[in-house]
C-alpha positions as CSV (number, residue, x, y, z in Angstrom):
1,M,109.0,155.3,107.6
2,D,105.6,156.4,106.2
3,A,102.6,154.0,106.4
4,A,102.8,152.8,102.9
5,A,106.5,151.4,103.3
6,A,105.7,149.9,106.8
7,Q,102.8,147.8,105.4
8,T,105.1,146.8,102.2
9,L,107.9,145.8,104.9
10,F,105.2,144.0,106.8
11,L,103.9,141.8,104.0
12,A,107.3,141.2,102.7
13,G,108.1,139.8,106.4
14,C,105.1,137.6,106.4
15,L,106.0,136.0,102.9
16,S,109.3,135.5,104.2
17,C,108.2,133.8,107.3
18,L,105.8,131.5,105.4
19,L,108.6,130.9,102.7
20,F,110.8,129.8,106.0
21,F,108.4,127.8,107.5
22,F,107.6,125.9,104.2
23,I,111.0,125.1,103.8
24,W,111.8,124.2,107.2
25,R,108.7,121.7,107.3
26,T,109.5,120.3,104.0
27,V,113.1,119.5,104.9
28,H,111.9,118.4,108.4
29,Q,109.4,116.2,106.9
30,R,111.4,114.5,104.4
31,G,112.8,111.7,106.9
32,N,111.5,108.3,105.6
33,L,108.7,109.9,103.4
34,P,107.7,108.3,100.2
35,P,109.5,109.7,97.2
36,G,108.2,112.5,95.2
37,P,108.6,115.3,93.0
38,T,110.3,118.6,94.3
39,P,107.7,121.2,95.7
40,L,107.9,124.8,95.2
41,P,107.4,127.2,98.2
42,I,103.6,127.7,98.9
43,L,102.7,126.2,95.6
44,G,103.9,122.8,96.1
45,N,103.7,120.5,93.1
46,L,100.6,122.6,91.7
47,L,102.4,123.5,88.2
48,Q,103.2,119.7,87.8
49,I,99.4,118.6,87.8
50,D,97.1,118.9,85.1
51,T,94.3,120.9,86.7
52,N,91.7,119.2,84.2
53,G,93.1,115.7,84.4
54,T,94.5,115.3,88.0
55,S,94.0,111.6,88.4
56,K,95.9,111.0,85.0
57,A,98.6,113.3,85.9
58,L,99.2,111.3,89.5
59,M,99.0,108.0,87.4
60,K,101.7,109.4,85.3
61,M,103.9,110.4,88.3
62,S,103.3,106.8,89.9
63,E,105.4,105.5,87.0
64,T,108.2,107.5,88.1
65,Y,107.9,107.4,91.7
66,G,106.3,104.2,92.5
67,P,102.8,103.2,93.8
68,V,103.2,105.0,97.0
69,F,104.7,108.6,96.5
70,R,104.1,111.9,98.2
71,L,103.3,115.4,96.7
72,Y,102.2,118.7,97.9
73,F,98.8,120.1,97.3
74,G,99.9,123.8,97.8
75,P,101.5,123.6,101.4
76,R,99.9,120.4,102.5
77,L,101.9,117.1,102.4
78,T,99.7,114.4,100.7
79,V,100.4,110.8,100.0
80,I,99.2,109.1,96.8
81,L,98.4,105.3,96.7
82,C,98.2,103.4,93.2
83,G,97.2,100.3,92.2
84,Y,94.6,97.6,93.5
85,E,97.1,95.9,96.0
86,V,98.2,99.1,97.7
87,V,94.9,100.7,97.8
88,K,93.3,97.3,99.2
89,E,96.0,96.9,101.8
90,A,95.3,100.4,103.0
91,L,91.5,100.6,103.0
92,I,90.5,96.9,104.0
93,D,93.7,95.2,105.6
94,R,94.9,98.5,107.7
95,G,91.6,100.3,107.6
96,E,91.8,101.6,111.1
97,E,95.1,103.4,110.3
98,F,93.9,104.8,107.2
99,G,90.2,105.5,108.4
100,R,89.9,109.0,109.2
101,R,88.3,111.4,106.7
102,G,90.7,113.9,104.9
103,K,90.1,117.5,104.3
104,M,88.2,118.8,101.6
105,P,87.4,122.6,102.2
106,S,85.2,122.7,99.2
107,F,82.7,120.7,101.1
108,Q,83.5,121.1,104.6
109,H,83.3,125.0,104.6
110,Y,79.6,123.9,104.8
111,F,79.3,120.4,106.1
112,G,81.9,120.7,108.9
113,E,82.2,117.4,110.7
114,D,78.5,116.6,110.6
115,G,76.8,114.4,108.1
116,L,78.0,111.0,106.9
117,T,80.8,112.0,104.6
118,F,83.4,114.1,106.6
119,A,82.4,113.3,110.0
120,N,85.1,111.7,112.1
121,G,85.3,109.7,115.5
122,E,82.3,108.7,117.8
123,N,80.2,111.1,115.7
124,W,80.8,109.4,112.3
125,K,80.5,105.9,114.2
126,Q,77.1,106.7,115.5
127,T,75.5,108.5,112.6
128,R,76.8,106.0,110.2
129,Q,75.2,103.1,112.4
130,F,72.0,104.8,112.6
131,S,71.5,105.8,109.1
132,I,72.3,102.1,108.0
133,M,69.7,100.7,110.5
134,T,67.1,103.3,109.5
135,L,67.7,103.0,106.0
136,R,67.0,99.2,106.3
137,D,64.1,100.0,108.4
138,F,62.5,101.7,105.5
139,G,63.3,99.1,102.8
140,M,66.8,99.4,101.7
141,G,68.2,96.1,100.6
142,K,64.5,94.6,100.9
143,R,61.6,94.0,98.5
144,G,59.9,97.2,99.5
145,I,62.7,99.3,98.0
146,E,62.7,97.3,94.9
147,E,59.0,98.0,94.2
148,R,59.7,101.8,94.5
149,I,62.7,101.6,92.2
150,Q,60.3,99.6,89.7
151,E,57.6,102.3,90.1
152,E,60.1,105.0,89.6
153,A,61.7,103.1,86.6
154,Q,58.2,102.9,84.9
155,C,57.8,106.7,85.4
156,L,61.1,107.1,83.8
157,V,60.0,105.1,80.7
158,E,56.8,107.6,80.5
159,V,58.9,110.6,80.5
160,F,61.1,109.1,77.9
161,R,58.1,108.3,75.7
162,K,56.6,111.8,75.8
163,T,59.8,113.1,73.9
164,K,58.2,111.4,70.8
165,G,61.4,110.5,69.2
166,L,62.8,114.2,69.6
167,P,66.3,114.7,71.0
168,F,66.8,115.8,74.5
169,D,69.3,116.4,77.1
170,P,68.7,113.3,79.8
171,T,70.8,115.0,82.6
172,Y,68.0,116.3,84.7
173,I,65.7,113.4,83.8
174,F,68.1,110.8,85.4
175,S,68.6,113.1,88.1
176,Q,64.9,113.3,88.9
177,A,64.6,109.4,88.5
178,S,67.6,108.8,91.2
179,A,66.4,111.4,93.6
180,N,62.8,110.3,93.7
181,V,64.0,106.8,95.1
182,I,66.1,108.4,97.8
183,C,63.6,111.1,98.6
184,S,60.9,108.5,99.1
185,I,63.2,107.1,102.0
186,V,64.3,110.3,103.3
187,F,61.4,112.6,102.9
188,G,58.5,110.0,102.6
189,D,57.5,111.2,99.1
190,R,58.7,111.6,95.7
191,F,58.5,114.7,93.2
192,D,56.4,115.4,89.9
193,Y,59.0,115.7,87.1
194,E,57.7,118.9,86.3
195,D,57.9,120.4,89.7
196,E,60.0,123.5,89.5
197,E,61.2,123.4,93.2
198,F,62.5,119.8,92.5
199,R,64.5,121.0,89.4
200,G,65.9,123.9,91.3
201,L,67.4,121.6,93.8
202,L,68.9,119.1,91.3
203,K,70.3,122.1,89.5
204,K,72.2,123.1,92.6
205,I,73.3,119.5,93.3
206,N,74.8,119.4,89.7
207,E,76.4,122.7,89.8
208,S,77.8,122.2,93.2
209,F,79.6,119.1,91.8
210,F,80.8,120.6,88.8
211,L,82.4,123.5,90.7
212,V,84.1,121.3,93.0
213,S,85.7,119.4,90.1
214,S,86.7,122.6,88.6
215,V,89.9,124.5,88.6
216,W,88.4,127.0,91.1
217,G,87.2,123.9,93.4
218,Q,90.8,122.4,93.4
219,L,92.3,126.0,94.2
220,L,89.9,126.1,97.0
221,D,91.0,122.6,98.6
222,M,94.5,123.5,98.3
223,F,94.6,127.1,99.4
224,S,91.4,127.4,101.5
225,S,92.5,130.2,103.6
226,I,93.4,132.5,100.6
227,M,90.7,131.4,98.2
228,K,88.0,132.1,100.9
229,L,89.1,135.8,100.7
230,L,89.1,136.0,97.0
231,P,86.2,136.5,94.7
232,G,85.3,133.6,92.4
233,P,82.8,131.1,91.3
234,H,84.1,128.8,94.2
235,H,81.9,130.8,96.5
236,K,78.6,129.2,94.9
237,I,79.6,125.8,96.1
238,T,78.5,126.6,99.7
239,R,75.5,128.9,98.5
240,C,74.2,125.8,96.6
241,F,74.6,123.7,99.8
242,E,72.9,126.3,101.9
243,G,70.0,126.4,99.3
244,L,69.5,122.5,99.7
245,E,69.6,122.9,103.2
246,E,67.1,125.4,103.2
247,Y,64.7,123.1,101.7
248,V,65.7,120.0,103.9
249,L,65.0,122.2,107.3
250,K,61.7,123.2,105.7
251,K,61.1,119.5,105.5
252,V,62.2,118.9,108.9
253,K,60.0,121.6,110.4
254,Q,56.9,119.9,108.6
255,N,57.9,116.6,110.1
256,Q,58.2,118.0,113.4
257,E,54.7,119.7,113.5
258,T,53.0,116.1,112.6
259,L,55.4,113.7,114.1
260,D,54.0,110.6,115.8
261,P,56.7,109.0,117.9
262,N,55.1,105.5,117.5
263,N,55.1,105.6,113.8
264,P,58.1,107.1,111.9
265,R,57.1,107.7,108.3
266,N,60.5,108.5,106.9
267,F,64.4,109.0,107.8
268,I,63.6,112.6,109.1
269,D,61.0,111.2,111.4
270,S,63.4,108.7,112.9
271,F,66.2,110.9,113.3
272,L,63.7,113.4,115.2
273,I,62.7,110.9,117.6
274,K,66.3,109.9,118.5
275,M,66.8,113.5,119.1
276,E,64.1,113.4,121.5
277,Q,65.3,110.5,123.3
278,E,68.8,112.0,123.8
279,K,67.7,115.5,124.5
280,D,69.2,115.4,128.1
281,N,72.5,114.2,126.8
282,S,74.6,117.0,126.5
283,S,77.4,115.1,124.3
284,S,74.9,113.6,121.9
285,H,75.4,113.5,118.2
286,Y,71.6,113.7,117.5
287,H,71.0,117.5,117.1
288,K,69.3,119.6,114.3
289,E,72.7,120.3,112.6
290,N,73.7,116.8,112.3
291,L,70.1,115.9,111.1
292,S,70.3,118.5,108.2
293,K,73.7,117.6,107.1
294,T,73.1,113.7,107.2
295,V,69.6,114.1,105.0
296,L,71.5,116.5,102.8
297,T,74.4,113.9,102.1
298,L,72.0,111.1,101.6
299,F,70.0,113.1,99.2
300,I,73.1,114.6,97.2
301,G,74.9,111.2,97.3
302,G,71.6,109.1,96.3
303,T,71.3,111.5,93.4
304,E,74.3,112.7,91.7
305,T,76.6,109.7,91.2
306,L,73.9,107.4,90.3
307,S,72.3,109.8,87.6
308,T,75.8,110.6,86.4
309,T,76.5,107.0,85.9
310,M,73.2,106.4,84.0
311,R,74.1,109.3,81.7
312,Y,77.7,108.1,81.2
313,G,76.2,104.6,80.5
314,F,73.7,105.8,77.7
315,L,76.7,107.8,76.2
316,I,78.7,104.5,76.1
317,L,75.8,102.5,74.4
318,L,75.4,105.4,71.6
319,K,79.1,104.9,71.2
320,H,78.8,101.2,70.9
321,P,75.4,100.4,69.4
322,E,76.5,96.7,68.7
323,I,76.7,96.4,72.8
324,E,73.0,97.8,73.0
325,E,71.7,95.3,70.4
326,K,73.2,92.4,72.7
327,L,71.5,93.9,75.8
328,H,68.2,94.0,73.5
329,E,68.6,90.1,72.6
330,E,69.3,89.2,76.4
331,I,66.4,91.4,77.6
332,D,64.0,90.0,75.2
333,Q,65.1,86.4,75.8
334,V,65.0,86.4,79.6
335,I,62.1,89.1,80.3
336,G,60.4,89.8,77.3
337,R,58.6,93.1,76.4
338,E,55.8,93.0,78.5
339,Q,57.1,91.8,82.2
340,I,58.4,94.6,84.6
341,P,62.0,93.9,85.1
342,C,62.9,92.8,88.8
343,L,65.9,91.9,90.5
344,E,65.6,88.2,90.1
345,H,66.3,88.6,86.6
346,R,69.9,90.0,87.1
347,N,71.2,86.5,87.8
348,K,69.9,85.4,84.6
349,M,71.2,88.0,82.4
350,P,75.4,87.8,82.8
351,Y,75.9,90.0,79.6
352,T,73.8,92.8,81.1
353,N,75.4,92.5,84.6
354,A,78.7,92.6,82.8
355,V,77.8,95.6,80.7
356,I,76.6,97.6,83.9
357,H,79.9,96.6,85.8
358,E,81.9,97.9,83.0
359,I,79.9,101.0,82.8
360,Q,80.6,101.8,86.4
361,R,84.3,100.8,86.1
362,F,84.9,102.8,82.9
363,S,83.0,105.9,84.1
364,N,85.2,106.0,87.2
365,L,83.0,108.7,88.8
366,L,85.5,109.4,91.6
367,P,88.8,108.8,90.3
368,M,90.8,110.4,93.3
369,N,88.4,108.9,95.9
370,V,87.5,111.2,99.0
371,P,90.7,111.8,101.0
372,R,91.7,109.9,104.2
373,E,93.9,110.8,106.9
374,V,96.3,108.4,108.7
375,T,95.3,108.2,112.5
376,R,98.9,107.5,113.6
377,D,102.4,107.6,112.3
378,V,102.2,104.4,109.6
379,H,105.0,102.4,108.4
380,F,103.8,101.4,105.0
381,H,105.7,100.0,102.0
382,G,109.1,100.7,103.5
383,Y,108.2,104.3,104.3
384,T,106.6,106.4,107.1
385,I,103.6,108.4,106.6
386,P,103.3,111.2,109.6
387,K,100.2,111.1,111.9
388,G,97.7,113.5,110.0
389,T,99.0,113.3,106.6
390,Q,96.2,113.3,103.9
391,V,96.1,110.4,101.5
392,F,94.4,109.7,98.5
393,P,93.6,105.9,97.6
394,M,93.3,106.3,94.0
395,L,90.3,104.5,92.7
396,H,91.2,105.4,89.1
397,S,94.4,103.5,89.6
398,V,92.2,100.5,90.9
399,L,89.7,100.4,88.0
400,R,92.4,101.0,85.5
401,D,94.9,98.5,87.0
402,P,96.5,96.6,84.1
403,T,97.0,93.3,86.3
404,Q,93.3,93.5,86.9
405,F,91.8,94.2,83.7
406,S,93.3,93.1,80.4
407,D,92.4,96.2,78.6
408,P,91.7,99.0,81.5
409,Y,91.4,102.2,78.9
410,S,88.9,100.5,76.7
411,F,85.3,99.9,77.3
412,N,84.8,96.0,77.3
413,P,82.2,94.2,79.3
414,G,84.5,91.0,78.7
415,H,86.3,92.2,81.8
416,F,83.3,90.8,83.6
417,L,82.6,87.7,81.6
418,D,84.3,84.3,81.8
419,E,85.3,81.9,78.7
420,D,81.5,80.8,79.1
421,G,79.8,83.9,78.9
422,G,79.0,83.6,82.3
423,F,79.4,86.7,84.7
424,K,82.8,86.8,86.4
425,K,83.4,89.0,89.4
426,S,86.5,91.1,90.1
427,N,87.9,92.0,93.6
428,A,89.2,95.4,92.0
429,F,85.7,96.4,91.1
430,L,85.8,99.1,93.7
431,P,83.7,102.1,92.1
432,F,82.1,102.6,95.8
433,S,85.3,102.6,97.6
434,A,86.2,99.9,100.1
435,G,86.6,99.2,103.9
436,K,84.8,101.0,106.8
437,R,84.0,103.9,104.8
438,V,82.5,102.1,101.7
439,C,79.5,104.0,100.3
440,L,76.6,102.9,102.4
441,G,74.1,103.1,99.3
442,E,76.0,100.5,97.3
443,S,73.5,98.1,97.3
444,L,70.9,100.7,96.5
445,A,72.7,102.1,93.9
446,R,73.4,98.9,91.9
447,M,69.7,98.0,92.2
448,E,68.6,101.2,90.6
449,I,71.1,101.0,87.7
450,F,69.9,97.6,86.9
451,L,66.4,98.2,87.0
452,Q,66.5,101.8,85.2
453,L,68.8,100.7,82.4
454,V,66.9,97.5,81.6
455,S,63.4,99.0,81.8
456,L,64.5,101.7,79.2
457,L,66.3,99.3,77.0
458,Q,63.2,97.0,77.2
459,N,61.1,99.8,75.9
460,F,63.4,101.7,73.5
461,T,66.2,101.8,71.0
462,L,68.6,104.9,71.4
463,K,69.4,107.2,68.8
464,C,72.0,110.1,68.4
465,N,72.4,112.9,65.9
466,K,76.3,112.1,65.6
467,P,77.6,108.8,64.0
468,P,79.2,106.6,66.8
469,K,82.8,107.0,65.4
470,D,82.2,110.8,66.4
471,I,80.8,110.3,70.0
472,D,83.5,111.1,72.4
473,I,83.3,109.1,75.8
474,S,86.3,110.3,77.4
475,P,85.3,112.9,80.5
476,A,84.6,116.5,79.8
477,T,86.0,117.2,83.3
478,S,88.1,114.9,85.3
479,N,89.3,116.1,88.8
480,F,87.2,115.3,91.9
481,S,84.3,113.9,89.8
482,N,84.3,112.7,86.1
483,F,81.7,114.0,83.9
484,P,80.8,112.9,80.6
485,C,80.4,115.4,77.5
486,F,77.3,117.1,77.0
487,Y,75.0,115.0,74.6
488,E,71.6,114.7,73.3
489,L,69.7,111.5,72.2
490,S,66.4,110.4,70.9
491,V,64.6,107.1,71.8
492,V,62.5,105.0,69.4
493,P,59.9,102.8,70.8
494,R,60.7,98.9,70.2
């Protein structure tokens, strides 16, 4: 037998073994698993999922298989949870059992188990607790951070004013404003909007999220072992993160050279001080690798989701000028044209508060949520979910739950208004997820959205070169993240 024939036989044998293993595991796992569509060998249920609308495809499947069902993302068994009641039960009522972070190779090829998002166990607990306490020390949730956001909102107003009524793409302007707030906490300073290095960092963040949500990113998450060997744009994801980390490590080095242990200036200083305190602890989680990944998590998280929310929100207001007009009326009535908006105004502005909540509900930025893994064999809604199984608690299904929102697929601020026009809370408002792994920047994000949006609408009326009826507010991409369609707007001083 020649070498080519032997190689062919070997490959055929490997494929046969993989096929046998997949069939054996699928049959072996059935037991009392939730129901779901029949998977194909190796591919799983890939061909039954719309790769540019995964969350909608999964919602469609839930109509057939119920609120708890299983499918295979490639060879990996995955359980999908749909609807407010089911997701709430998993994330809040049974948070320990559903509390482990699931695998997303598109991120974890770079982050591993360091940082805040993909860490588990004691590493995650200590890093999260330290981050929450340190962020509070530097003003998060306090008056100090409100003043920083107000200052940045006024910078944003001036940038809009400089456009002089000409159409512009707001993508990176919103990114710069959002990034500067978290940068002031993490790095201790802000960037000028004309800073080319700053723009380069934001471009890497935007590109990495877009690629993770692309078909290439999905294939990487489903078939990571194979996709790592194949050429394609998915390799840019890790390169983007590495480029961002290079900047973070440069800042870490600068801080080390000027560090005063008695006077921490920012998050990096505080982490360096903690590293020094634990330098003799061989099992410490406070090391440079975790520092860079944690800082990067905060930088990305404090930039991308907030800026995309603002970009989506302004697109929605261009589609609904009647809503913008009501916002102008309430802003004029409560704040006027001269006073700088502050958080105290929010409780006096029910319509504005309702619109902001509806923007977050409708934009639905992380429709599938970040995956979880069950920490033990879990008996859930009459089924058994084996230990280590990946679970997606679908935020899309919560924010679009018809039992919680009367018209879930339409933009309607009335979802958050009572009969008297007062603001009405909803337990199903979970854009930041819920439970032990709820986004730790939730309070900061809500402050920023309110102060930025109100400051801009206090000063400008929005215009678009398209009539409202032609503006499309459905997402351009809808997989891991929802991204609005590209658009340009112009602003007219009020």
